GULUM-244119 format. One record per residue (C-alpha): x, y, z; residue in three letters. Coordinates in pm, whole numbers, padded with zeros to 5 digits, always signed. Last residue first. Example, Ala and Ser with C-alpha at 12.3 -4.5 7.8 and 13.67 -1.06 7.14 Angstrom:
GULUM-244119
+01367-00106+00714SER/+01230-00450+00780ALA/
***
This chain:
GULUM-244119
+05118-01966+05844UNK/+05438-01925+05648UNK/+05710-01698+05785UNK/+05974-01844+05548UNK/+06197-01974+05826UNK/+05903-02028+06058UNK/+05743-02283+05828UNK/+06078-02460+05780UNK/+06075-02590+06136UNK/+05807-02844+06050UNK/+05975-02985+05738UNK/+06178-03267+05895UNK/+05872-03396+06075UNK/+05700-03454+05736UNK/+05367-03272+05736UNK/+05031-03442+05673UNK/+04699-03260+05694UNK/+04851-02929+05584UNK/+04503-02772+05529UNK/+04615-02429+05401UNK/+04973-02308+05358UNK/+04972-01928+05375UNK/+05244-01685+05269UNK/+05335-01382+05486UNK/+05432-01144+05202UNK/+05725-01016+05411UNK/+05918-01336+05342UNK/+06167-01426+05614UNK/+06540-01351+05598UNK/+06564-01218+05953UNK/+06605-00859+05835UNK/+06287-00893+05631UNK/+06239-01056+05291UNK/+06083-00924+04969UNK/+06387-00727+04850UNK/+06584-01051+04875UNK/+06392-01179+04571UNK/+06558-01495+04436UNK/+06647-01632+04780UNK/+06298-01565+04914UNK/+06143-01723+04605UNK/+06366-02028+04652UNK/+06253-02067+05012UNK/+05891-02026+04908UNK/+05917-02286+04630UNK/+06078-02539+04863UNK/+05808-02476+05124UNK/+05538-02535+04862UNK/+05704-02854+04733UNK/+05746-02981+05090UNK/+05379-02927+05170UNK/+05283-03109+04849UNK/+05502-03404+04946UNK/+05353-03408+05295UNK/+05000-03433+05161UNK/+04734-03163+05206UNK/+04850-02847+05033UNK/+04623-02570+04902UNK/+04866-02279+04889UNK/+04807-01909+04945UNK/+05094-01701+04803UNK/+05066-01340+04928UNK/+05125-01116+04629UNK/+05403-00856+04629UNK/+05476-00867+04256UNK/+05812-01038+04314UNK/+05632-01293+04532UNK/+05392-01375+04249UNK/+05681-01430+04009UNK/+05878-01641+04257UNK/+05571-01852+04336UNK/+05497-01922+03970UNK/+05855-02004+03877UNK/+05905-02235+04176UNK/+05578-02410+04091UNK/+05709-02458+03738UNK/+06036-02608+03859UNK/+05853-02845+04095UNK/+05619-02976+03822UNK/+05275-02861+03914UNK/+04928-03008+03963UNK/+05049-03265+04212UNK/+04911-03616+04241UNK/+04895-03897+04493UNK/+05149-04156+04604UNK/+04989-04449+04422UNK/+05176-04771+04348UNK/+05028-04941+04651UNK/+05205-05076+04959UNK/+05019-05370+05111UNK/+04764-05322+05388UNK/+04488-05527+05227UNK/+04294-05212+05140UNK/+04595-05075+04954UNK/+04844-04853+05133UNK/+04933-04508+05003UNK/+05278-04439+04866UNK/+05543-04247+05062UNK/+05618-03877+04999UNK/+05248-03803+04963UNK/+05057-03582+04719UNK/+04686-03575+04808UNK/+04510-03765+04530UNK/+04373-04048+04743UNK/+04030-04012+04574UNK/+03806-04092+04867UNK/+03940-03853+05128UNK/+04311-03787+05092UNK/+04276-03471+04887UNK/+04427-03314+04576UNK/+04758-03136+04524UNK/+04918-02795+04463UNK/+04615-02566+04425UNK/+04750-02210+04430UNK/+04534-01933+04575UNK/+04665-01581+04511UNK/+04649-01304+04774UNK/+04626-00926+04742UNK/+04262-00893+04638UNK/+04189-00615+04893UNK/+03828-00547+04988UNK/+03775-00294+05267UNK/+04003-00005+05168UNK/+03862+00032+04816UNK/+04088+00042+04510UNK/+04002-00289+04345UNK/+04128-00259+03985UNK/+04494-00278+04085UNK/+04447-00634+04209UNK/+04276-00738+03887UNK/+04557-00588+03680UNK/+04820-00767+03890UNK/+04627-01092+03844UNK/+04622-01050+03465UNK/+04994-00971+03457UNK/+05069-01290+03652UNK/+04826-01498+03444UNK/+05054-01482+03141UNK/+05265-01733+03331UNK/+05071-02028+03197UNK/+04732-02197+03206UNK/+04612-02537+03330UNK/+04731-02458+03683UNK/+04470-02181+03705UNK/+04579-01946+03985UNK/+04277-01815+04174UNK/+04248-01474+04337UNK/+04259-01479+04716UNK/+04059-01187+04855UNK/+04158-01018+05180UNK/+03842-00881+05337UNK/+03766-00611+05594UNK/+03403-00614+05702UNK/+03135-00354+05640UNK/+03070-00412+05270UNK/+02731-00253+05202UNK/+02855+00100+05130UNK/+02738+00087+04768UNK/+03095+00098+04633UNK/+03189-00181+04875UNK/+02905-00406+04764UNK/+02986-00344+04397UNK/+03354-00418+04449UNK/+03278-00737+04640UNK/+03035-00851+04370UNK/+03289-00768+04098UNK/+03546-00978+04277UNK/+03305-01269+04299UNK/+03237-01240+03925UNK/+03609-01259+03846UNK/+03674-01555+04075UNK/+03770-01516+04440UNK/+03861-01838+04619UNK/+04013-01822+04968UNK/+03804-01533+05097UNK/+03999-01404+05394UNK/+03813-01259+05689UNK/+03758-00950+05898UNK/+03472-00835+06124UNK/+03380-01160+06301UNK/+03177-01071+06612UNK/+02914-01344+06605UNK/+02646-01132+06434UNK/+02912-00980+06208UNK/+02974-01320+06051UNK/+02605-01391+05986UNK/+02555-01042+05842UNK/+02855-01094+05614UNK/+02697-01407+05471UNK/+02381-01214+05386UNK/+02581-00931+05226UNK/+02782-01179+05022UNK/+02467-01364+04914UNK/+02318-01039+04781UNK/+02642-00952+04601UNK/+02661-01299+04447UNK/+02302-01271+04325UNK/+02378-00927+04177UNK/+02689-01063+04006UNK/+02496-01335+03825UNK/+02519-01695+03935UNK/+02677-01925+03673UNK/+02425-02166+03526UNK/+02494-02530+03619UNK/+02568-02754+03319UNK/+02947-02706+03338UNK/+02927-02812+03703UNK/+02821-03163+03599UNK/+03130-03277+03408UNK/+03333-03026+03609UNK/+03290-03244+03919UNK/+03528-03488+03748UNK/+03807-03253+03855UNK/+03824-03405+04205UNK/+03605-03712+04254UNK/+03246-03733+04134UNK/+03001-03942+04336UNK/+02658-04030+04195UNK/+02706-04402+04130UNK/+02775-04373+03758UNK/+02705-04708+03594UNK/+02978-04968+03547UNK/+02764-05263+03655UNK/+02956-05300+03983UNK/+02891-04934+04063UNK/+03083-04636+03929UNK/+03270-04344+04083UNK/+03351-04086+03816UNK/+03717-03990+03851UNK/+03923-03675+03824UNK/+04273-03543+03759UNK/+04247-03574+03382UNK/+03881-03641+03291UNK/+03728-03986+03342UNK/+03576-04110+03019UNK/+03201-04085+02962UNK/+03038-04427+02966UNK/+03001-04585+02621UNK/+02693-04588+02397UNK/+02844-04353+02141UNK/+02693-04034+02275UNK/+02903-04023+02589UNK/+02658-04252+02766UNK/+02666-04327+03140UNK/+02793-03985+03245UNK/+02564-03810+02997UNK/+02578-03486+03198UNK/+02199-03453+03198UNK/+02157-03822+03288UNK/+02396-03809+03583UNK/+02240-03480+03697UNK/+01890-03629+03685UNK/+02001-03929+03886UNK/
***
């Protein structure tokens, strides 16, 4: 309730409820008041009010999390979302001898920005010189989720509650040609592309982009024609049967 009031979800200053942001939704009750659930990018309406943790807090939390992993024998992991402050925390922990595990960090691609990010990501990768933390992956959010918001990108539309076919087949954050451009550029720089894909249409878009990147950059494929960057498709809740064999062709895990 306090968060709803602080974010002004029920009053945007003119007496009207705040509008849903692009790619997000504020769940509301029968009276139109915010019910306390924010879907997808609507979380930003409240997150913008939460102070960002400082690097020292992130470093302390990293060391505590590492201790829990080491206690059960996990000595290497991939961090699937490394923002600038997170990277600094890893670098500080490694410089101080506190980072004992081996970590591949996935830097984040912001779909709201353009190709200027490639040079920025290369610079961030080059900045981390230690052997334990390597920011050599880039996380790309392709679609949403099935749960609640039905924004995972599907080939066929979702069903309505009565079982009839709806007009909604989910959302993607990229036009196919733009995703191809992003993946090809990251592949050319030697980054591992790490996709968030849940729906079968999103999975297909990612596989399409990887195949085109391999064709555009033969220097980044092995003797069997598979990408040496070992791309990752995460979640893959729904995969079209016709796309299953394509994972091996691009060496995607």
